[in-house]
C-alpha positions in Angstrom: 81.9 34.1 75.2 84.4 35.4 77.8 88.0 34.4 77.6 89.1 31.3 79.5 91.9 30.7 81.9 95.2 29.9 80.3 97.4 29.9 83.5 96.8 30.1 87.2 99.2 30.9 90.1 97.8 30.7 93.7 98.6 34.0 95.4 98.5 35.3 99.0 95.3 35.6 100.9 93.5 32.9 98.9 93.8 34.8 95.6 94.4 33.4 92.2 96.6 35.2 89.7 95.2 34.5 86.3 96.2 34.7 82.7 93.3 34.6 80.3 93.3 33.4 76.7 93.0 37.0 75.4 96.3 37.9 77.2 94.7 39.8 80.1 95.9 39.3 83.6 93.6 39.2 86.6 93.4 38.5 90.3 90.4 36.7 91.7 89.8 36.6 95.5 88.5 33.2 96.6 88.2 34.1 100.3 84.4 34.8 100.1 83.9 31.2 98.8 85.7 29.4 101.7 82.7 29.2 104.0 80.5 27.4 101.4 80.0 23.7 100.8 82.8 22.1 98.7 85.0 25.1 98.9 85.6 24.8 102.7 88.4 22.3 102.0 90.3 25.2 100.2 90.8 26.9 103.6 93.9 24.7 103.9 96.5 26.8 102.1 98.5 23.7 101.0 95.3 22.3 99.3 94.4 25.8 97.9 97.9 26.0 96.3 97.2 22.8 94.3 95.0 24.8 91.9 95.4 24.0 88.2 93.9 24.9 84.9 91.3 22.4 83.5 89.3 23.0 80.4 89.7 26.8 80.6 88.9 27.2 84.3 90.6 26.7 87.7 90.1 23.4 89.5 91.3 21.5 92.5 92.0 17.8 93.0 88.7 17.0 94.7 86.5 18.3 91.9 86.1 21.9 93.0 86.1 24.4 90.2 85.0 28.0 89.6 82.9 29.0 86.6 85.3 30.5 84.0 82.9 33.4 83.3 82.9 34.2 87.0 86.7 34.2 87.1 86.8 36.6 84.2 84.0 38.9 85.1 84.8 39.2 88.8 88.6 39.4 88.6 90.5 42.6 89.0 92.3 42.9 85.7 95.7 44.5 85.1 98.0 45.0 82.2 97.8 42.8 79.1 100.4 40.0 79.2 103.5 41.0 77.4 102.7 44.7 77.6 105.5 46.8 79.0 104.0 49.2 81.5 107.3 51.1 82.1 107.5 54.7 81.0 110.2 55.4 78.5 
C-alpha cells in the first residue's frame, strides 16, 4: 500500500503541496483534471484552495476527492520532511 496524505497545502497553478505519511513531500498538478465532470468546480481558485485531508487523501467540500494512490504515484516528490538539504 502506498503512503497516504498527511498534510495538503494548495499551491500556485492548481497544484497541491503534499506531505505523505512516510515523510516524503510531493507536488501534484490538478490542472489536467479541471475539464472533467465534478472537478470543473475546482477551476475557481477560492474553491480549489479549500482542499483538506480526509481519510488519507485530498478532498473538497462538495465531495470531490482524488485517489490517494494517484496522488502518491503521480506527484513529483522532493526531499523527505525534516531532512536538511543544505550543504555543510
